[in-house]
FIFIMAR-424592 format. One record per residue (C-alpha): residue in three letters; y, x, z. Coordinates in steps of 0.001 Angstrom, whole numbers, plus 500000, padded with zeros to 6 digits. Last residue first. Layout:
N
ALAYXZ...
% end
This chain:
320
GLU939522477598538877VAL943014476795540105VAL944676474097537997ILE948454474112538193ARG950286470938537226GLY953429469913535357PRO951549469072532196PRO947755468604532417SER947441469657529721THR949715471821527584VAL948399475134528881VAL949757478472530114GLU947091481012531019GLY945689482786534030ILE945045485972535977ILE945240488767533419ALA945158491778535702ALA947302494620537040GLU945647496441539964THR945556499743538047ILE949288500144537618GLY948826503849536867ALA950705503937533548ASP947404503776531642HIS946583500568533525LEU949897498983532583ARG949538500047528948ALA946005498620528832LEU947279495296530200CYS949959495196527510THR947429495818524753ALA945008493211526067GLY947667490538526485GLN949648490954523262ASP947618488485521169SER947882485947523981ALA951678485778523813LEU953253486723527126ALA953813485259530572PHE954860487409533502LEU954108487815537180LEU955681490946538642GLY954367492455541836GLY955109491804545467SER957896493231547623THR956942491036550578GLN954384488394549763PRO953842484922551153ASP950111484066550913PHE949559480915548839LEU947061482534546440ILE945340484123549441ASP944631480638550795SER942956479710547491ARG940554482615547978TRP939667481704551556GLU939151478084550512PRO936504478903547933CYS937252478194544253GLY934243476516542640PRO935337473094543870SER938419473368541621ILE941846473444543220ASP944365471047541679ILE948003471907542426LEU951056469643542049PRO950993468021545490MET949798471351546990ARG953212472975546565PHE955145472273549764ASP952261472035552223LYS950646475169550790ASN953829477214550952ARG954434476100554516TYR950856477004555466LEU951274480455553943GLY954595480919555702ALA952868480481559065PRO950852483613558363LEU947041483526558095VAL944327485143560198GLY942017482150559731MET938811484149560116GLU937961483483556444ALA941363484865555475LEU940794487999557535GLY937394488572555975ARG938753488056552469ILE941562490526553034LYS939036493359553457PRO939887494755550011PHE943441493908548944PHE943898491199546335PRO943713491046542550VAL943494487606540869LYS940575487495538423ASP938325485265540550SER941173482759540876PHE941499482218537129VAL944737480214537287ARG945339477509534693ILE948991476599534235GLY950820473511532988ILE953385472652530357ASP955801469827529660ARG958642471364531685ARG960702470218534684GLU958929472756536903ILE956397474883535013MET957445478436535862GLU958592477467539351ALA955010476452540116ALA953865479997539320HIS956253481201542016GLY954666478911544580LEU951161479675543372LEU951617483426543766GLY953279483217547166PHE956602481554548000GLY957845484607549908THR957657487162547096ILE956039487397543683ASP958425488621541008THR959301486529537971CYS958845486767534214ALA958889484592531122HIS958438484831527348VAL957036488312526766SER956556488254522995PRO956662491971522237THR956175494448525106THR959068496842525685GLN960739494926528525VAL957424494196530245ILE956498497881530090GLU959853498828531596GLY959403496270534353ALA955933497578535196ILE957372501072535443LYS960233499949537697ASN958255497547539893LEU958738500036542703THR955906500786545105ALA956908500447548768MET955187497083549211CYS951965498422547691ALA951947501554549845VAL952489499428552955SER949614497103552049GLN947218499928551269ASP948075501772554476VAL947587498598556515LEU944181498096554905SER943185501657555777PRO944291501108559377ASP942167497911559722ALA944335495157561144ILE943150493513564365GLY946171493848566647ALA947264490229566159LYS950677491356564896ILE948947493719562469ALA946665490910561279THR949700488762560533SER951275491588558544VAL948006491996556622ILE947963488272555793GLY951507488442554457THR950796491572552400GLY947725490037550734LEU948078490029546978ALA947446492880544517LYS950199493970542171THR950904493597538418LEU950078489944537667ILE949612488977534010LEU949719485407532689LEU948541484625529167ASP950596482439526858GLY948908479621524936PRO951618477088525695LEU954968478859526199ALA956548480420529294GLY960357480489529429SER961012479134532926ASN960874482323535004LEU963721483664532899LEU963812486968531033VAL967188488053529672LYS966802489741526295GLU969541487948524329PRO972242488828526849HIS971191492512526808VAL970575493552530398ILE972453495361533149GLY972042495782536869THR974005495261540076VAL972164495258543373SER972938494066546900ILE970917495861549518GLY968689495327552530TYR968552495819556268LYS968281493684559388LEU968008494584563074GLU968553491732565507PRO971201491848568251ASP973855492406565558GLU976595494990565057VAL977866494791561520SER977459497015558468HIS978808496953554927GLY977958498798551755GLY978916501599549423VAL978181502974545953LEU974466503822546156LEU973481504805542617VAL970157503614541167GLY967785505848539185ALA964772504001540608GLU963464507067542440HIS966975507754543739MET967225504176545011LYS963856504595546693ASP965081507748548470LEU968237505927549525GLY966264503133551186GLY964157505551553175LEU967263507522554154LEU969044504341555232ILE966169503360557490GLN965927506885558898ARG969647506983559692LEU969380503568561327ILE966675504830563661SER968801507875564520ILE971480505464565768ASP969348504773568821MET968608501121569412THR969607498736572235LYS973407498725572315LEU973884499506568629PRO971803496519567492PHE972163496934563701CYS972870494532560832VAL973101496510557603ILE973661495539553952ASN973791498610551697MET975379498487548262ALA973526499168545012THR974202500408541490LEU972401500594538147PRO969374498283538051LYS967857497842534557GLY967075494342533350GLY964271492094532166MET965063489439534771ALA962033490441536839TYR963233494058536877VAL966495492906538437ASP964730490829541092SER962441493746541881LEU965352495882543091ALA965598493852546308ASN961943494381547278THR961995498117546602VAL965123498443548736ALA963601496633551716ILE960289498469551320GLN961849501926551380GLY964059501133554353TYR961081499827556324THR959181502994555430TYR961937505136556963PRO962101502893560043ASP958353503085560818ASP957278499943562675VAL956693497724559639ILE958030494261558745PRO961558494926559934THR964081492075559511PHE965254491085556046PHE967678491815553225ASP968091490710549619LEU970831490764547028THR971190489970543341GLN973496490497540391ILE972602491078536737ILE975321492136534319ALA975412491273530631LEU975947493433527550ASP975591493077523771GLU977917490150523063ARG980289491068525877LEU980462490690529649LYS977738488060529954TYR976872487049533529VAL973365486956534995GLY972445485761538500ALA969136486728540045ASP965509485618540566GLU965770482195538984SER965232478910540817HIS967639476819538753GLU971274475730538880MET972461478739540858GLY973556480813537862VAL971963482359534788ILE973805482922531499LEU977330482526532868ASN979579483463529946PRO980418479852529055ASP981629479261532616SER980948476193534737ILE982210475850538291LEU979523474421540550PRO979292471158542488PHE976599471549545162ASP973053470209544744CYS971534473539543630MET967951473651542306
% end
């Protein structure tokens, strides 16, 4: 929530006042634009893959708002004195290939020389003003569906420690580079979807907490239904956990109740900060099975119903 004085505008549908995924501004009664940007330092060694993941991550904010991304602009910070320019070409090529896959046009960008490499994009998308999805629209009785497995933060930590299984690394990289485009289209065409967000640095429980802040609802999470990468359990039990996970836990634990039946390694995974994670959305219970089947039929096999929205206890998340 923003503490700075902001200029109001009747056409501003979503601004900085709440923890939404992007800004939305109404242009006319049937059209609004979505604006977002994201960039970060490399999380993989391969520059082409890094470019893919950075673009995939940024586009997810538009899908989470119920929109369609149209154009993008590159954001580049590059250490010219210490890195060969061919590395930047590969990063940009990886990003461009993901934009092509998403049907997004690259229209420009900006670069600066910087000692630390960073890459990402700003994105402009469109949505009907009456079909904007907020992370705060969930209703009692809704089911919660998650579309990607968790664990990218733990895998990254294992890579840094030199103990990551190659197959696990491949799974994590493939997940981060997978667009939420198809999942977003299914969300947009499913009746009674009331809220949506994408899972990134705050972890599953952190983003779920944003769904219930300042509202008289709560969430039950079925921890044994939450998808995560195979072999992540062993790493979590060994304590191979990123610093961001501990920060997420410290920040959100005051409103979370973890049942004795949920082991610590599993609850840790629920706090794991994700890069380019899946969509988490709330929909009417009578649409849950049909929507989940559509996701699976579309190849989003990790998608699962992982919880429900409840009236009691309000303002809290119960992890079972």
